[in-house]
N, C-alpha and C positions, 0 to 999 in steps of 0.2 A: 504493500500500500504506500502511495506517495506521501511523503512528509509534508503536511500543509502548514507547518508552523510559520514559515516565512510568508506564505500567501495571506495569512490573516493578521499579520503584524500591523499595528496601528501606530503612527507617529504621534506622540503627545507633545504639544507645545504649551507649556505652562505660562503664567503671567511673567515669571522671571525669564523664561526662554524668549518671549517676545521683546522684553526689555533688552536682553542681550543682542538680539537681532538688530533692533533699532540703534543701540549704542555702537555696534560694529559698523553698521552702514552709515550712521549719522541720520538725524531726523530729516534734514533737507533731502537727502537721497532716498530715504524711506517714503517720504511724501511724493517725490518725483517718480519713483518706481511704482508706487501704488496707483498714481494717476495714469501712468502708461498702461498698466494692466487693465484699468477700468476703461480707458479710451479704446483699447484694442477689443475688449469684449463688447462694448457698445457698437463697434463697427460691424459685429456679426450678430446683431440683435435677433435676426430671423432664425438663428440656430437654436434658440432657447425655448424650452417649454416653460412658460411664465404663468405665475399665479399671484394674485394679491395675497399679502400675508394674512395669517389667521390670528386673530387677537382675542384675548380674554380680558374684558374691561371691567373694572370695579371702581368703587369710590376712592380707592387708594392709588390706582394707576392702571397699568396695562402690562400683560405678558403676551408675547407674540412669537410665532414661528414663521420663518421666512424661507420657503423652499424654492429651488430652481434647478434646472438640469439642461445640459446639452446631450449629444449622443454618447459622450464618453464619461462625463463627470456629473455627479449629483451633489449639491450642497444644501445645507439648511443652517439657519442661525436661530438660536433661542435668545431672546432679548426682552428686557423689561424696561419700563419707564415709570418710576415712582418718585414724583417731585419732592415728597417730604422725607425721603430716605436719609438725607443729610442730617436730619435731626437725630437719627439713630446711629450715626456714624457710618452709614452705608452710601455707596454711589447712587446717584439717581438712575443711571443706566448701567446694567451688568449684562454680559453676554458670553456665550461660547458657541462654537460651530463645529460641524462635521463636513468633511469632504470624502465622498465615497466613489467607488468604481461602479459605473452603470452596468458593466458586463457581468459582474458577479456579486455586487452589493456589498463588497468588503469596505468598511470604513477605513480609509487610508490615513486620515488626519483627524485628530481631535484637538481643537485649539481654543485657548482663551480668545475672546473677541471684544472685551471691554476696551482695552487700550487700542486694539486693532481697529475697532469701530470708530473711535475718535480720529484716527489717522485716515481711515477710508472715507469718512464723512467730509473731512477737510479736503482730501484729494478730489472727491467728487465735486465739491464746491468750486475748486479751481478748474476742473475739466469744463464745467458749465460756464464759468466766467470767461475762460479763454474764447469760448464760442459766442458769448453774448455781451460782455462788457466792452466799453471803449478800450482799444488797445493802448491808449496813452494814460490809462488810469493809474494814479499814484496815491490817492487818499481813500481810506475806507473808514466807515463808522462801524463799530462792533457793539451791538446792543445785546447785553447778556454776557457776563464775564465769568461764567461758571466753568465746569469741567471740560467743556469742548472748546472754549474760547481760544486758548493758546495755540491749539492745533489749526484752527481757522486762520488766526493771524499769521502764523508761519507759512501755511500753504499759500496764502495770497502774497506774502513777502517773497518767498523763494520761487514760486511758479509764475507769478504775474508781475512782480516788481513793485508791489505796494511798499511805499516808504513811510507813510504816516497813518497811524490808526487812532481814531478818536473813540474814547471808551465811555460807556455808560452802563451801570447796573443799579438796580434799586438797593442793592447791598454794597455799600462802599468798600467793605472788606474784600469782596470778590474782585473789584477793580484793583485794589492794592495788591492782592495776590497775583493777578496777571502781570502787573507792572514789575513785581519782584522777579517773577519767573522769566520775563522777557527783557529785563533791563540791559542785558549784554548782547542783544541781537543786532543792534544798529537801527532798529525801528524807532521812529519818533512816536512816543506813546503819550497821548494827551487825555487826561481824565476830564470828563465833562459833567455838568450839573444836571443835565436833562437830555432826553432823547432829541429834542429840537436842536440843542446846541451841538450834539454829537453829529447829527445828520447834515447840518448846514455845510454846504460846500463839498460834501463827499462825492467821489466818483462811484463808489460801491458802498452799499449798505448791507451788512450781514446781521440778521436777527437770529439769535440762538438762545431763546428764553425757555424756561423749564415748566412754568406753571400750566397745569391742565385746565385752561379756561379760554373762553372766546375773548382774547385780549385784542386791543387795538394799539399796537406798538407804533406803527407807522400810519399816518393819516395823509390824505391827498395834499394838504397844505405843506407838508414837509418835503414832498417829492419835487426834485429839480430836473430840468430837461437833461437827458442823456444818462441819468442814473441807471445803474444795474442793482437790483435788490435781490440778495441771496437769502431767501426766507427758509431757514433751517428748522426753527423751533416748532412750527405748527405741523404736527405729525401724527395726530389721531383724532377721531371724531370728537367734536366739542373743544378742540384746541386750535386757535388761530392767532396770528400776529398782525395781519394786514387789514386795514379798513377796505371794504369792498370797492370803494372808489379808487383805491390805488390799483386794484386789479383791472378795473374797467378801462383805465386810461393807458394800460401797458400791454406789451406783447408778453404773454405768459407761457412759460415752458415747464414741462413736467417730466418725470422719469417714466412712469407707467400709469397712463390715464385712469384705468379702472380703479387703481388703488388711491390715486391722488384725489379723485372725485369724492372719496369717502373721508380721507384723512387730512388732506392739504388745506391750504387757505381757500382754494376754490370750492370747498364744501359750502361756502357762503353763497356761491353763484348758482344760477340755474343750469339745468342739464345741457342747454344749448350754448353755454358760454364757451367760446373757442379757445383751445389751448393746442400747443404743439409738443409732441414727445421729443425729447432731446436727441434721441438716436437719429431722427430724421435730419436734424441740423448737422450732426457729426458725419452722417453719410452723404451730405450734400443734396438731400431730397427736399429740404425745406429751408427757407431763409431764417437766419438768426436775427441779429440786429440789422435793420435796414436803413438807419440814418443816425447821425451823431446825436440828434436831439431825442431819439426814441427812448422811452423808458422800458426796460426789460425786467422781468421777474422770473427767477428760477424758484418755483414752488416745490422745494425739496422735502420729501418725507422719508427718504431712504428706501432703496429697493434691493431685492435679493440678489440681483445681478452684481451689485457692488460688493456684496459679501462673497459671492463666487470669486470675483477678482481678488478680493483681499485674502481669502484662504489660499488661492493659488500663489499669490505673491509671497505670503508667509511660508508656505510649504517649500517653494523653490529657494527662497532665501535661506531657510533652515538647512536644507540639504547642502547648499553651496557652502555654508559656514559651519556645517557639522554641529548643529544645535538641535536639542530635543532628545527625547528618549523613547524607546519602544514601549508599547503598552499592550498587555495581554487582555484586550477588551473582548475578544471573541475566542471561544474555546478552540484549541487546535486538536482535532480529533483524528486518531489513527484510522477509524472507520467513520466516515461522515454520517452513516445511518445509525450509529450507536451513540447518541447523545447521553443516554442513561449511563453508559459505561464511563463517562467522564467523572461520574461521582465516585468511582472506585478509587481508593487511596493508592498512591504510588507504592511500589514494593517496599522501599525503606520505611516509609511512614506506616505501612501495614504491619511490618515486623515489629516496629516500636510499639504500636498500639496493642498487638497481640501480647508482647512481653509485659506491658503495663497491666493488661487484663489478667494475666496469669499471676502476677505479683499481688494484685488486689484481691484475688480469690483465695490466696494461701491463708490457712488459719494462723492466728496470732500465737506465738510461742510464749510459754510461761517464763517469767523472770527467774533466774537461778537464785 
């Protein structure tokens, strides 16, 4: 019988393994590599079996599964969004993912995706902005300075050349945290007293707020000609960041329309409200920005294809850098029809167990 132990081996990438990958590559190169993988996968959009994610919504937050596959590879991500987790000392977003072989179903990679998701979301923002923002953009407003914010700032800095970021968060400590983390990057970081102050004069506006409410972070009065709005925080039913008037005056672009209609800022608009899926722009089938003065919105909710790209990027990087460890996630069976036999103890363990049983059954001897 063929030894199947190597066929069912799963590569495990822990949170520390992903940290090691990013530190070895450098965050700028990690963002660049992730963006390249995402862009390449969007260029073959038609190859994928796509579904909107499956969510379990509660008063506390949401837990979601995000599946996708092409002819060779299947991936899914488990991810939550619980805005009040920080009060418990937990991240708002936590995630892990699996990459499996379509031909035999073997899970090849099991990876943390909390840190990876922050990198992939920022990389996706940059992929969209390269297609939609004015190419001479240098100033960005960043509204919401929580766990995702530094990654967004650095993606726009390294991949689009943003030099100045105007910051606002309702929690001043969040802004102070971001400024400490990015003080050595060369970015001009300007804390602002309000959304209005932060947005004024910005070429790009990124909103990445966490509260699960129908918020109005950006209003029509704040929008200036030529702005690109990267709306990241509105990502589930009942959670928005943009006033409907902002959407009605802009060209609006989405990842996967059936999902964004339910979860994105366009959930506020009617079913006939026109949007363009980003893959059409990247493939040259639809126009992106059509004029310097046009306002564009990327209504980003996060789509499974980006996690497919992220898992492939981390898998390939881990193999190249020899990072990660094998995980016995699936039983390696001498006879694949004999799963019950896997319960039998190994010969050495069986001998030890038998000896222990014999000793425990011997009568106690009287003391001399």
